[in-house]
Steps between C-alpha positions, in 0.01 A plus 500: 500500500606858448628720775316834579693784653467870566809678372647853491764575238700782342698455182780717367665500159818703451458625854162662417153395623340268248183371681382432857199368681403463865339202671355334182374146474709278275431132399832322470562201277277624215769658284385851587845618620852468366614143603813624688292752693241237591779263617621772735153565639439128565808495726389799710328506835210734600633854565838427336662744260733418215677673214492293174711588194369383165695524179301602187459142386343415834264802487353669195757346257764658285411760247425366158558692177222297338247669735573842353265539202417750238125553483330697227363833629165420344442228762500774768304753307231239416451470879491879558854514651766752435824307546766697690835415659456329847132415457409154633272321251339165439542351155314168435472452873869554577618794705798706377651848514551724203865577441470715195265621217646556154394477135160340557653230736497474875773312683355316797696312770299200623762398755381523863634827637716305757637250244874481506521646855596307813260549787557530876186402689447562860247249634312477823287190559221654702350157575388171354125468447355195665129583533289335231251785466788750467648283222164485327490883524840517333399278213187711453702819499739351244211421272266791549741777618286573809429328832187290537208645698465182706638148535293242691462123527182314426462122500880448464520734204636851476255774399652820381301817461669725242548866579291759332557539124668161454184342351463789252840451358499410118736214560339373826421148369860441385644633829252281691618189318862592557437573871319172567771310316774680692324420836487128412862496382655709776287400799317194390182692588150476359317836491219690347459871432180653640342673210 
């Protein structure tokens, strides 16, 4: 079974703040984190702090010249965009940053902004999560991006009442299927959503 933890972290690249978060729930063992980072967390005790260094290949990867593309300016104009240097854009569902605009072509870098950079990540394992209802809440939050309104037990089954607005989401049915599948896989739990 996967391990559920609450974690605080702060990452630096080239000595500058890259990203941070405080006391967030994380599901370990699901490939959601860099493997070397996950290994370090698995070895930690509640309340412990640790500094983890990741080389680019263990984090966002090395920069790849093949991910820098020339895109016709018409692609942007057809979508009502005026391409300018530094603008972050999505082309065919892939996020990139415009490097230059010249002669009807736009040079877009689709490498992750931290690709090619080593990371120093300061971790603090706030605590391991052992309570089943709290774990259910974490899985719910991963799938619906909000906390459930209520979690209760009826006849040996979990009943989860979604928070306001969840049922109105255009992709509710797909998220519901993913959520119920994740509960079964991660917690071996049968559940239903109260609709």
